[in-house]
N, C-alpha and C positions, 0 to 999 in steps of 0.2 A: 609464806609463799602460797600455801594452800588456800588461805583466806582470800588472797588477791585473785587467784584463779577462779574460786567459787563466785566471787563478786562479779568478775568479768563474764563468766558463763551466765549468771543470772541477768546481767544487763543485756547481753546478746540475745537471750531468750525473750526478754521483755521487748526489745526492739523488733525482733522477728514477729512476735505476736501482734504488736501494734501495726506493723506493715501488713500482715495478713488480714487484720481486721479492717484496715483502711481500704483494702482492695477486696470488697465482698464479691460473692458470686454474681450478684445482680450487676455490679459494675463491670465484671469480666464479661458477662453476657452482653451488656450494652456496648462495650468496646468491640466485641466480636461482631455484633450486628452492624456497627458502624464500618468495620473493616470489610464485611461482606458487601455492604451497600457501596462502599468506595470501589470495590473490585467490579461490581456490576456496572457502575457508572463509567469506569475505565473501559470495560469491554464495550459498552454502548458507544462511547466516544471513538474507540478504535474502529468499530464497525462503520460508524458514520464517516470517519476520515477515509476509510477504504472505499466507501461509495462515492465520495467526492473525487478521490483520485481516479476511480474507474470511469466516472462520467467525464472527467477531463481527458482521459486517454481515449474514450469513445469519440469525443469531439475532435481530437487531434487525428485519429484514424480516419474519420470522415473527411476531414480537410485534406489529408494526404490522398485519400481515394479520389476525391473530386479533382485535386490537382493532377494526379496521375492520369485520370480520365481525360482531362483537358489536354495534357501533353500527348497522350495516345491519339486523340482526335487530330491534333495539329500534325503529328508525324504521319498519320495516315493520309491526311490531305496532301502533305508534301510528297509522299511516295506516289500517290495517285497522279499528281501533277507531273512529277519526274518521269513516271512510266508513260504517261500520255505524250510526253515530249520525246520519248524514246531514249532517255538517258541510260547508258549501260549500268547495270547493277541495281537499278530501281526495281521495286516489286509493286505490281498492280494489286492493291488490297482486295479488289473484287474477285480476282481470279487466282491470286497467290502465285502468279507467274512472274519470274524475274526477267527483266530486259537483258538479253544476252550481250556479252562484251563484244566489241568490234574487233575482228582479227585483222 
Protein backbone atom coordinates (compact mmCIF):
# COMPACT_ATOMS: atom_id res chain seq x y z
CA UNK A 1 0.00 0.00 0.00
CA UNK A 2 2.84 2.37 0.80
CA UNK A 3 4.48 1.62 -2.53
CA UNK A 4 1.27 2.49 -4.44
CA UNK A 5 0.86 5.74 -2.50
CA UNK A 6 4.46 6.75 -3.19
CA UNK A 7 4.06 5.95 -6.88
CA UNK A 8 0.83 7.96 -7.08
CA UNK A 9 2.44 10.92 -5.31
CA UNK A 10 5.42 10.77 -7.68
CA UNK A 11 3.14 10.66 -10.70
CA UNK A 12 1.07 13.59 -9.39
CA UNK A 13 4.23 15.61 -8.78
CA UNK A 14 5.43 14.85 -12.32
CA UNK A 15 2.10 15.97 -13.82
CA UNK A 16 2.13 19.18 -11.79
CA UNK A 17 5.69 20.02 -12.78
CA UNK A 18 4.90 19.36 -16.45
CA UNK A 19 1.86 21.61 -16.19
CA UNK A 20 3.87 24.35 -14.54
CA UNK A 21 6.58 24.05 -17.18
CA UNK A 22 4.04 24.20 -19.98
CA UNK A 23 2.66 27.49 -18.64
CA UNK A 24 5.79 29.60 -18.37
CA UNK A 25 5.91 33.07 -16.93
CA UNK A 26 6.22 34.48 -20.45
CA UNK A 27 3.04 32.68 -21.49
CA UNK A 28 1.28 33.96 -18.40
CA UNK A 29 2.42 37.52 -19.15
CA UNK A 30 1.33 37.14 -22.77
CA UNK A 31 -2.09 35.92 -21.66
CA UNK A 32 -2.35 38.81 -19.22
CA UNK A 33 -1.42 41.31 -21.94
CA UNK A 34 -4.09 39.85 -24.22
CA UNK A 35 -6.65 40.07 -21.41
CA UNK A 36 -5.75 43.71 -20.77
CA UNK A 37 -5.98 44.52 -24.49
CA UNK A 38 -9.38 42.84 -24.66
CA UNK A 39 -10.54 44.89 -21.67
CA UNK A 40 -9.31 48.09 -23.33
CA UNK A 41 -11.09 47.17 -26.57
CA UNK A 42 -14.28 46.44 -24.65
CA UNK A 43 -14.07 49.81 -22.88
CA UNK A 44 -13.50 51.58 -26.21
CA UNK A 45 -16.43 49.79 -27.82
CA UNK A 46 -18.67 50.64 -24.87
CA UNK A 47 -17.64 54.30 -25.07
CA UNK A 48 -18.36 54.36 -28.79
CA UNK A 49 -21.75 52.72 -28.25
CA UNK A 50 -22.52 55.35 -25.62
CA UNK A 51 -21.69 58.13 -28.09
CA UNK A 52 -23.92 56.57 -30.74
CA UNK A 53 -26.79 56.30 -28.28
CA UNK A 54 -26.26 59.87 -27.08
CA UNK A 55 -26.22 61.25 -30.63
CA UNK A 56 -29.45 59.39 -31.39
CA UNK A 57 -31.04 60.83 -28.25
CA UNK A 58 -29.87 64.29 -29.27
CA UNK A 59 -31.50 63.94 -32.69
CA UNK A 60 -34.71 62.69 -31.09
CA UNK A 61 -34.73 65.60 -28.63
CA UNK A 62 -34.26 68.08 -31.46
CA UNK A 63 -37.14 66.50 -33.37
CA UNK A 64 -39.37 66.73 -30.29
CA UNK A 65 -38.30 70.32 -29.72
CA UNK A 66 -39.05 71.23 -33.33
CA UNK A 67 -42.40 69.44 -33.19
CA UNK A 68 -43.30 71.11 -29.90
CA UNK A 69 -42.34 74.49 -31.34
CA UNK A 70 -44.56 73.89 -34.35
CA UNK A 71 -47.47 72.88 -32.10
CA UNK A 72 -46.92 75.94 -29.88
CA UNK A 73 -46.91 78.20 -32.93
CA UNK A 74 -50.15 76.68 -34.20
CA UNK A 75 -51.83 76.96 -30.78
CA UNK A 76 -50.72 80.56 -30.49
CA UNK A 77 -52.19 81.35 -33.90
CA UNK A 78 -55.46 79.63 -32.93
CA UNK A 79 -55.66 81.60 -29.67
CA UNK A 80 -54.87 84.91 -31.40
CA UNK A 81 -57.61 84.22 -33.93
CA UNK A 82 -60.12 83.17 -31.26
CA UNK A 83 -59.30 86.22 -29.13
CA UNK A 84 -59.68 88.50 -32.15
CA UNK A 85 -63.10 86.96 -32.76
CA UNK A 86 -63.98 87.61 -29.11
CA UNK A 87 -64.48 83.95 -28.20
CA UNK A 88 -64.85 83.66 -24.40
CA UNK A 89 -61.90 81.93 -22.70
CA UNK A 90 -59.42 82.59 -25.51
CA UNK A 91 -56.16 84.32 -24.60
CA UNK A 92 -54.58 86.99 -26.74
CA UNK A 93 -50.91 85.82 -26.96
CA UNK A 94 -49.67 89.40 -27.47
CA UNK A 95 -51.27 90.79 -24.30
CA UNK A 96 -51.82 87.60 -22.29
CA UNK A 97 -55.38 88.85 -21.68
CA UNK A 98 -58.22 86.35 -21.54
CA UNK A 99 -61.47 87.14 -23.35
CA UNK A 100 -64.05 87.29 -20.56
CA UNK A 101 -66.92 84.85 -20.42
CA UNK A 102 -70.30 86.25 -21.33
CA UNK A 103 -72.64 86.52 -18.36
